[in-house]
C-alpha positions in Angstrom: -4.4 -20.3 17.9 -6.8 -19.6 15.0 -5.5 -18.3 11.4 -6.4 -17.9 7.8 -4.8 -20.4 6.0 -4.9 -22.3 2.7 -3.9 -25.2 1.2 -4.2 -24.7 -2.6 -4.4 -21.9 -4.9 -7.4 -20.7 -6.2 -10.7 -18.3 -5.4 -11.3 -17.1 -2.0 -13.2 -20.2 -1.3 -9.9 -21.9 -0.8 -9.4 -20.1 2.6 -10.2 -21.5 5.4 -10.6 -20.5 9.3 -8.8 -23.0 11.6 -6.5 -23.8 14.8 -2.6 -24.3 13.9 0.2 -24.1 16.4 1.3 -21.1 17.8 4.1 -19.7 16.5 7.7 -19.6 18.0 9.8 -16.6 18.7 13.7 -16.0 18.3 15.7 -14.3 20.6 15.3 -11.1 18.8 11.5 -11.6 18.0 8.3 -10.4 19.7 5.1 -12.1 19.9 2.2 -10.0 18.8 -1.3 -10.5 19.6 -2.9 -9.5 16.5 -5.4 -6.2 16.8 -5.7 -5.2 12.6 -3.9 -6.7 9.7 -4.0 -5.2 6.4 -5.2 -6.7 3.1 -3.7 -6.2 -0.2 -3.9 -7.2 -3.7 -0.3 -9.1 -3.0 -2.3 -11.6 -0.6 -5.0 -12.2 -3.4 -1.9 -12.8 -6.2 -0.4 -15.4 -3.8 -3.7 -17.3 -3.1 -4.2 -17.1 -6.8 -0.3 -18.4 -7.0 0.7 -15.7 -9.5 3.3 -14.9 -6.5 5.8 -17.7 -5.3 5.2 -18.8 -1.8 8.2 -20.5 0.2 7.7 -23.7 2.1 4.5 -26.1 1.7 1.1 -25.6 3.0 -0.8 -25.1 4.9 0.0 -21.1 3.3 -0.7 -18.3 5.5 -1.1 -14.7 3.9 -0.8 -11.5 5.2 2.4 -9.3 5.5 1.3 -6.2 7.5 -0.8 -5.2 10.9 -0.8 -4.1 14.5 -1.1 -5.4 17.8 0.1 -5.9 21.4 3.4 -7.5 22.3 2.5 -10.7 24.6 6.3 -11.9 24.4 9.8 -10.5 24.2 12.7 -12.5 22.9 15.9 -12.6 25.3 18.0 -10.3 23.0 15.5 -8.0 22.1 15.9 -4.1 23.0 13.5 -1.3 24.1 10.3 -3.2 23.6 8.6 -4.8 26.1 5.3 -6.8 26.9 2.7 -4.5 26.6 3.8 -2.2 24.0 1.8 -1.7 20.7 3.7 -2.2 17.5 2.8 -2.1 13.7 4.7 -4.2 11.0 4.7 -3.6 7.2 6.5 -6.5 5.9 6.4 -9.6 8.3 4.7 -13.0 6.8 1.8 -15.1 8.4 -0.1 -12.0 9.8 -3.4 -13.6 9.1 -3.3 -14.9 12.6 -4.4 -14.0 16.1 -0.4 -14.2 17.1 2.6 -13.2 14.7 6.3 -13.6 15.6 7.6 -10.2 14.3 11.8 -9.1 13.9 12.7 -6.7 16.2 14.4 -4.8 13.3 10.6 -4.6 11.6 8.6 -3.5 14.8 7.6 0.0 14.8 5.8 1.7 17.8 2.6 2.9 17.8 2.0 6.0 19.5 -0.9 6.3 21.9 -3.0 8.7 19.7 -2.8 6.1 16.9 -5.3 3.5 16.7 -4.6 -0.4 15.9 -6.9 0.2 12.9 -5.4 3.6 11.9 -1.7 2.1 12.1 -2.6 -0.9 10.5 -4.1 1.3 7.6 -1.2 3.6 7.6 1.9 2.2 7.9 2.4 0.0 4.7 0.4 2.1 2.5 1.5 5.1 4.2 5.5 4.3 3.9 4.8 3.4 0.2 3.1 6.9 -0.6 5.9 8.4 1.3 8.6 6.8 -0.6 7.2 7.2 -4.0 7.1 11.0 -3.9 10.6 11.3 -2.2 13.0 8.4 -3.4 11.4 7.8 -6.6 10.5 11.3 -7.9 11.0 14.0 -5.5 7.9 16.3 -5.8 9.0 19.7 -5.7 6.6 22.9 -5.7 4.4 23.4 -8.9 5.0 19.7 -10.4 1.4 18.4 -11.9 1.1 14.8 -11.2 -1.0 12.0 -12.3 -1.8 9.3 -9.6 -3.7 6.3 -11.1 -6.2 4.5 -8.8 -6.4 7.9 -7.0 -9.2 6.7 -4.6 -7.1 3.2 -3.4 -5.3 3.7 -0.1 -2.0 4.6 -1.3 -3.7 6.4 -4.2 -5.3 9.0 -1.3 -1.9 9.3 0.1 -0.4 10.0 -2.8 -2.6 13.0 -3.4 -2.6 14.5 0.0 1.6 14.2 0.3 1.9 15.5 -3.3 -0.3 18.4 -2.4 1.6 19.2 1.0 4.8 19.0 -0.9 2.9 21.9 -3.3 2.1 19.8 -6.1 -1.2 19.7 -8.2 -2.7 16.3 -9.0 -4.9 14.6 -11.2 -6.5 11.4 -10.4 -8.0 8.8 -12.4 -10.3 6.4 -11.1 -12.9 3.5 -12.2 -16.6 5.2 -10.6 -17.8 8.1 -9.6 -18.1 7.0 -6.3 -14.3 6.8 -6.2 -13.8 10.0 -8.1 -15.7 11.5 -5.2 -13.0 9.8 -2.4 -10.1 11.3 -4.7 -11.9 14.7 -4.6 -11.9 14.5 -0.9 -8.6 13.6 -0.3 -7.4 16.9 -2.4 -7.1 15.8 -6.3 -7.4 19.0 -8.5 -9.0 17.2 -11.0 -10.3 13.9 -11.3 -11.5 11.4 -14.8 -12.9 8.5 -15.1 -10.8 5.3 -16.9 -14.1 4.7 -18.9 -13.9 8.7 -20.0 -11.3 9.9 -22.8 -8.8 10.6 -20.0 -5.4 11.4 -22.2 -7.7 13.8 -24.2 -8.7 15.6 -20.8 -5.2 15.4 -19.4 -3.7 17.2 -22.1 -6.6 19.5 -22.4 -6.1 20.8 -18.5 -2.5 20.9 -19.0 -2.7 22.7 -22.2 -1.2 20.2 -24.2 1.9 20.3 -21.9 1.7 16.8 -20.3 2.1 15.9 -16.5 5.7 16.1 -15.0 4.9 12.7 -13.2 2.7 9.8 -13.2 2.4 7.3 -10.3 1.6 4.1 -12.3 0.0 1.3 -10.4 -2.4 -0.2 -13.0 0.4 -1.7 -15.2 -1.8 -2.1 -18.3 -2.1 1.9 -18.4 1.5 2.0 -18.5 2.0 3.1 -22.6 -1.2 5.8 -22.1 0.6 7.2 -18.9 4.0 7.8 -21.3 1.2 9.0 -23.4 0.2 12.0 -21.1 3.6 12.5 -19.8 5.2 15.9 -20.6 9.0 15.5 -22.7 11.3 15.1 -19.9 9.0 13.7 -17.8 8.9 10.7 -15.6 6.5 7.7 -15.2 7.3 5.9 -11.8 6.1 2.0 -12.2 5.3 0.4 -9.0 2.1 -1.9 -9.2 0.2 -3.7 -11.9 -3.5 -4.3 -10.3 -4.9 -4.1 -13.9 -2.6 -6.4 -15.7 1.0 -6.8 -17.3 2.3 -3.7 -18.9 3.4 -3.4 -22.4 7.1 -3.4 -23.1 8.9 0.0 -23.4 11.2 0.7 -26.3 14.2 2.5 -25.0 14.0 4.3 -28.2 11.3 6.4 -27.3 12.6 7.4 -23.6 15.4 8.6 -25.8 13.7 10.3 -28.2 11.2 11.8 -25.4 13.7 12.4 -22.9 11.2 10.7 -20.6 12.5 8.4 -17.4 10.5 5.1 -16.3 11.6 4.4 -13.2 10.7 1.5 -10.8 10.2 1.1 -7.0 10.2 -1.3 -4.2 9.9 0.1 -0.7 12.2 -3.0 0.8 14.7 -1.3 -1.4 14.9 1.7 1.0 13.8 0.7 4.4 16.9 -0.9 5.0 17.4 -0.4 8.7 14.6 -0.1 11.9 15.8 3.8 12.1 14.6 4.4 8.5 11.4 2.5 9.0 10.9 4.2 12.6 11.6 7.5 11.2 9.4 7.4 8.0 6.8 5.8 10.4 6.9 8.6 13.1 7.0 11.4 10.2 3.6 9.7 9.0 2.3 9.2 12.1 3.0 13.1 13.3 1.2 14.0 9.9 -1.7 12.4 11.0 -2.0 13.4 14.3 -1.6 17.4 12.8 -4.4 16.6 10.6 -2.1 17.0 7.5 -2.7 13.7 6.3 -6.2 12.2 6.7 -6.9 8.6 6.5 -10.1 7.1 5.3 -12.1 5.1 7.4 -11.2 1.3 6.7 -13.6 -1.4 6.0 -13.6 -3.8 8.6 -14.1 -7.8 8.2 -13.6 -10.6 11.1 -10.7 -12.5 10.1 -12.9 -15.7 10.0 -14.6 -13.9 6.8 -11.5 -13.6 5.3 -12.8 -15.2 2.0 -15.6 -11.9 2.5 -12.6 -9.4 2.7 -10.9 -11.0 -0.4 -14.2 -10.9 -2.9 -14.9 -7.7 -1.6 -11.0 -6.2 -2.6 -11.1 -8.1 -5.9 -14.4 -6.0 -6.6 -12.4 -2.9 -6.4 -15.6 -1.7 -4.8 -13.5 -0.7 -1.8 -12.3 3.1 -1.3 -9.2 2.9 0.9 -8.0 0.1 3.4 -9.4 -3.2 4.4 -8.7 -4.6 7.5 -9.1 -8.4 8.9 -10.0 -8.0 12.7 -9.0 -11.3 14.7 
């Protein structure tokens, strides 16, 4: 099979598209012929060597996607050849064929395309747990969403609105602010503006109830615009490492800092499938809208990485075998 691999850490130019051995499946695995593969900043960090990788080169990136079942392990139940399956945390996804454990296989409804499933599952499950488990959005809450035009950001905006919350979005460009507004944000400000003062103005000096912080380097600023007794949910650092947080500040202001990792929530196949079905139903009903992804051929993976790192993307970037 063909796969996108790399043998040394570095820029997009280290990525190579070449033939490697087909994966072997175990008794509790299924073999997927990949139709759409999600690209994330985590892939960029792994390519650069910022994230630890197990094993020896050649390395294969990718942890999410959607495809068609070609082979089923001897102990697999409720999945058959020809089924359409998505997954959110299986390694080596940047390939034509991927071995997926049964407990991580998520059925795709007929009305949901492979591209839609690959765009929705990981980022949708992330937005779902952030608004349900990390901080449960209540009617009337005011939430600040960083990177509101990104894949997770647009879904956060919509889910917060569905739960009766109001959203202030932050983006890096006018074009991206338009995407956040289309998603439903009540206010959108640019990082290049004095956004802290603008947020204080639209909240009448009170501050927001919760911040969904995915930039990292803006963590201190996020606390500055959070109300007394409010919460900052830290779930990413796409803009750099956060400054240390003084626990005395948390004590003095009664503010809460919480972190979140999706895999601490999705601890069973039942949980994965149930939450995914909820997302799929929201898309089918029109309550959740997914912006069209940007598509690259898998063989053009280096160009896809360059595009993602340029931060010009809104929504999802997909690789198509």
